[in-house]
KOLMAR-929112 format. One line per 8 residues: number of its first residue (from 1); for each residue x, y, z of C-alpha. Coordinates in nm, 3 decimals. Layout:
N
NUM	X Y Z | ... $
// end
This chain:
287
1	1.061 -10.474 -0.781 | 1.419 -10.543 -0.667 | 1.456 -10.162 -0.610 | 1.129 -10.142 -0.418 | 0.894 -10.013 -0.680 | 0.553 -10.155 -0.739 | 0.556 -10.341 -1.091 | 0.183 -10.358 -1.100 $
9	0.184 -9.995 -1.218 | 0.343 -10.102 -1.537 | 0.010 -10.281 -1.635 | -0.169 -9.920 -1.633 | 0.104 -9.797 -1.862 | 0.036 -10.066 -2.133 | -0.348 -10.048 -2.079 | -0.305 -9.667 -2.165 $
17	-0.099 -9.751 -2.469 | -0.362 -10.000 -2.577 | -0.616 -9.704 -2.553 | -0.406 -9.482 -2.746 | -0.346 -9.744 -3.026 | -0.665 -9.972 -3.026 | -0.561 -10.097 -3.379 | -0.213 -10.193 -3.288 $
25	-0.114 -10.549 -3.183 | -0.217 -10.711 -2.866 | 0.075 -10.537 -2.675 | -0.085 -10.206 -2.739 | 0.229 -10.073 -2.916 | 0.221 -9.877 -3.219 | 0.387 -9.983 -3.550 | 0.690 -9.765 -3.509 $
33	0.770 -9.954 -3.187 | 0.754 -10.299 -3.344 | 1.147 -10.332 -3.330 | 1.112 -10.386 -2.951 | 1.040 -10.750 -2.893 | 0.699 -10.810 -2.742 | 0.550 -11.118 -2.591 | 0.199 -11.204 -2.753 $
41	0.021 -11.061 -2.443 | 0.228 -10.808 -2.276 | -0.020 -10.696 -2.027 | -0.094 -11.045 -1.916 | 0.266 -11.122 -1.882 | 0.333 -10.804 -1.674 | 0.055 -10.904 -1.446 | 0.179 -11.266 -1.407 $
49	0.539 -11.127 -1.324 | 0.415 -10.876 -1.082 | 0.229 -11.126 -0.890 | 0.532 -11.371 -0.876 | 0.801 -11.141 -0.775 | 0.675 -11.027 -0.432 | 0.668 -11.399 -0.336 | 1.029 -11.445 -0.469 $
57	1.146 -11.134 -0.286 | 0.979 -11.227 0.037 | 0.696 -10.978 0.022 | 0.890 -10.653 0.011 | 0.751 -10.313 0.083 | 0.664 -10.153 -0.243 | 0.642 -9.801 -0.348 | 0.474 -9.593 -0.601 $
65	0.555 -9.234 -0.487 | 0.284 -9.096 -0.721 | 0.261 -8.747 -0.551 | 0.647 -8.702 -0.546 | 0.667 -8.782 -0.919 | 0.376 -8.554 -1.008 | 0.541 -8.261 -0.814 | 0.869 -8.332 -1.020 $
73	0.687 -8.306 -1.369 | 0.485 -8.000 -1.274 | 0.568 -7.755 -1.564 | 0.706 -8.014 -1.810 | 0.661 -7.921 -2.154 | 0.371 -8.109 -2.336 | 0.303 -8.173 -2.699 | 0.457 -8.044 -3.011 $
81	0.614 -7.697 -3.055 | 0.350 -7.460 -3.206 | 0.644 -7.250 -3.336 | 0.709 -7.530 -3.580 | 0.343 -7.508 -3.701 | -0.004 -7.555 -3.541 | -0.375 -7.569 -3.656 | -0.642 -7.315 -3.530 $
89	-0.997 -7.265 -3.674 | -0.907 -7.482 -3.988 | -0.595 -7.282 -4.076 | -0.239 -7.392 -4.043 | -0.008 -7.124 -3.900 | 0.378 -7.127 -3.902 | 0.504 -6.865 -3.646 | 0.873 -6.935 -3.727 $
97	0.865 -6.897 -4.094 | 0.556 -6.651 -4.071 | 0.309 -6.794 -4.317 | -0.060 -6.942 -4.313 | -0.289 -7.136 -4.536 | -0.644 -7.260 -4.487 | -0.721 -7.645 -4.455 | -0.980 -7.843 -4.612 $
105	-1.256 -7.910 -4.356 | -1.256 -8.268 -4.223 | -0.914 -8.359 -4.379 | -0.632 -8.493 -4.147 | -0.298 -8.304 -4.106 | 0.020 -8.459 -4.019 | 0.312 -8.215 -3.970 | 0.650 -8.363 -3.991 $
113	0.998 -8.198 -4.010 | 1.007 -8.284 -4.371 | 0.658 -8.197 -4.506 | 0.305 -8.137 -4.400 | 0.060 -8.400 -4.519 | -0.305 -8.338 -4.545 | -0.542 -8.637 -4.621 | -0.896 -8.640 -4.730 $
121	-1.157 -8.811 -4.523 | -1.195 -9.082 -4.796 | -0.815 -9.110 -4.826 | -0.842 -9.074 -5.202 | -0.687 -8.726 -5.207 | -0.379 -8.562 -5.061 | -0.185 -8.232 -5.033 | 0.178 -8.243 -4.958 $
129	0.337 -7.908 -4.844 | 0.724 -7.869 -4.832 | 1.003 -7.623 -4.842 | 1.234 -7.687 -5.160 | 1.556 -7.560 -5.250 | 1.569 -7.336 -5.586 | 1.639 -7.005 -5.694 | 1.301 -6.928 -5.815 $
137	0.930 -7.085 -5.825 | 0.988 -7.156 -6.206 | 1.329 -7.324 -6.160 | 1.200 -7.548 -5.884 | 0.885 -7.646 -6.085 | 1.075 -7.719 -6.398 | 1.321 -7.946 -6.194 | 1.008 -8.111 -6.044 $
145	0.846 -8.163 -6.393 | 1.176 -8.305 -6.532 | 1.218 -8.555 -6.236 | 0.856 -8.674 -6.228 | 0.830 -8.695 -6.604 | 0.496 -8.509 -6.561 | 0.271 -8.444 -6.857 | 0.198 -8.087 -6.826 $
153	-0.167 -7.972 -6.882 | -0.120 -7.611 -6.758 | 0.193 -7.419 -6.646 | 0.170 -7.042 -6.574 | 0.316 -6.770 -6.358 | 0.089 -6.602 -6.115 | 0.100 -6.359 -5.828 | -0.048 -6.515 -5.500 $
161	-0.124 -6.262 -5.223 | 0.163 -6.041 -5.344 | 0.389 -6.348 -5.370 | 0.553 -6.475 -5.703 | 0.428 -6.817 -5.791 | 0.413 -7.086 -6.040 | 0.108 -7.304 -6.093 | 0.112 -7.646 -6.246 $
169	-0.159 -7.903 -6.355 | -0.031 -8.229 -6.489 | -0.078 -8.597 -6.510 | 0.193 -8.821 -6.369 | 0.213 -9.203 -6.447 | 0.282 -9.435 -6.154 | 0.276 -9.810 -6.094 | -0.069 -9.760 -5.939 $
177	-0.197 -9.580 -6.253 | -0.228 -9.232 -6.386 | -0.260 -8.949 -6.117 | -0.378 -8.587 -6.156 | -0.190 -8.311 -5.984 | -0.206 -7.962 -5.905 | 0.091 -7.784 -5.778 | 0.179 -7.427 -5.656 $
185	0.547 -7.313 -5.621 | 0.555 -6.999 -5.405 | 0.833 -6.769 -5.337 | 0.848 -6.618 -4.987 | 1.154 -6.446 -4.851 | 1.445 -6.662 -4.963 | 1.230 -6.989 -4.960 | 1.031 -7.170 -5.237 $
193	0.726 -7.353 -5.080 | 0.577 -7.626 -5.260 | 0.208 -7.763 -5.267 | 0.115 -8.075 -5.437 | -0.245 -8.205 -5.451 | -0.264 -8.531 -5.586 | -0.573 -8.757 -5.670 | -0.683 -9.007 -5.938 $
201	-0.777 -8.858 -6.274 | -1.140 -8.969 -6.205 | -1.153 -8.754 -5.904 | -0.946 -8.468 -5.991 | -1.253 -8.246 -6.096 | -1.398 -8.323 -5.750 | -1.097 -8.198 -5.569 | -0.974 -7.933 -5.779 $
209	-1.163 -7.654 -5.612 | -1.035 -7.791 -5.270 | -0.674 -7.798 -5.396 | -0.689 -7.434 -5.527 | -0.859 -7.315 -5.201 | -0.577 -7.437 -4.974 | -0.296 -7.359 -5.221 | -0.420 -7.019 -5.323 $
217	-0.481 -6.923 -4.947 | -0.100 -6.925 -4.879 | 0.023 -6.582 -4.745 | 0.244 -6.413 -4.506 | 0.143 -6.432 -4.142 | 0.164 -6.104 -3.969 | -0.096 -6.141 -3.676 | 0.120 -6.101 -3.356 $
225	-0.146 -6.320 -3.166 | -0.090 -6.612 -3.415 | 0.296 -6.557 -3.415 | 0.345 -6.519 -3.036 | 0.252 -6.867 -2.918 | 0.409 -7.064 -2.647 | 0.433 -7.446 -2.586 | 0.193 -7.600 -2.356 $
233	0.289 -7.730 -2.026 | 0.167 -7.993 -1.775 | 0.039 -7.853 -1.455 | -0.044 -8.057 -1.160 | -0.366 -7.973 -0.959 | -0.567 -8.104 -0.683 | -0.934 -8.158 -0.686 | -1.102 -8.042 -0.364 $
241	-1.363 -8.308 -0.332 | -1.457 -8.659 -0.451 | -1.597 -8.638 -0.816 | -1.622 -8.810 -1.138 | -1.317 -8.744 -1.343 | -1.499 -8.576 -1.629 | -1.637 -8.324 -1.383 | -1.313 -8.287 -1.188 $
249	-1.128 -8.188 -1.512 | -1.402 -7.936 -1.617 | -1.356 -7.776 -1.260 | -0.971 -7.753 -1.317 | -1.047 -7.564 -1.651 | -0.996 -7.841 -1.908 | -1.182 -7.778 -2.228 | -1.455 -8.032 -2.341 $
257	-1.267 -8.125 -2.659 | -0.954 -8.216 -2.445 | -1.129 -8.426 -2.172 | -1.043 -8.766 -2.327 | -0.695 -8.675 -2.398 | -0.618 -8.552 -2.036 | -0.801 -8.856 -1.903 | -0.541 -9.066 -2.099 $
265	-0.268 -8.847 -1.980 | -0.377 -8.948 -1.622 | -0.408 -9.308 -1.710 | -0.768 -9.296 -1.605 | -1.125 -9.302 -1.762 | -1.353 -9.004 -1.764 | -1.628 -9.219 -1.571 | -1.368 -9.302 -1.296 $
273	-1.446 -9.164 -0.937 | -1.159 -8.967 -0.817 | -1.116 -8.936 -0.439 | -1.091 -8.579 -0.282 | -0.739 -8.414 -0.272 | -0.621 -8.639 -0.558 | -0.345 -8.479 -0.787 | -0.424 -8.470 -1.140 $
281	-0.226 -8.361 -1.451 | -0.392 -8.089 -1.669 | -0.278 -7.882 -1.956 | -0.446 -7.534 -1.927 | -0.489 -7.344 -2.225 | -0.232 -7.060 -2.271 | -0.034 -7.157 -1.959 $
// end
């Protein structure tokens, strides 16, 4: 407030965080932000301070400058880089390394720099996918078996969509009990890609077909439309007339499945009434 900006707007920021992470602590911050010291009720604390400081500063003229800010971020890159992997129609595509593989329906995918994690709806099965150093699929597989002390049930060389590969089925003992695993080690270009499908021994028969479908669907990516993808960007657009946010976003070309996400991006709710000529942030498809 000392520099003339309205601290009341900070409350909106933390309310949006709370909507993004409803299962986090009362501050609305996710677990990875826990190293930042938080009062027990950050929103309430900010509201209290925002009311106190105008009096302490002699009721200054405070600014928000919303429109100027929005014009500055028009065209800002939004979201993750699809060239490092993206999902479309239950298929994971990697344009940079030019490969693809199908995903189990309903499973949740988390794409990190180190590996792709695909978790079942019941959280009792997981597929891990990574790139590992090694001269061949067999060499990487044998190194893995030695390191994990796996009890091998099946180990054979296969050809997968024209690519040399090694298939492994094994049991692995852990502190949580004995797990069953299906793994594929696949050579493409100069890289060895590794799938690990893991579940309990009791559930392996149930998940075996799912593991094999995803791993066996790995192949080279050649479709130019899937390779030539660009990062999304925020675009700032004005609505012509007063409208409910949900309808306003639809008129601005926002897809139905992204309405809630774009409402959060604007720090609003889909049921909010938006005055005419208000500037809104949208993320048009293919922009």
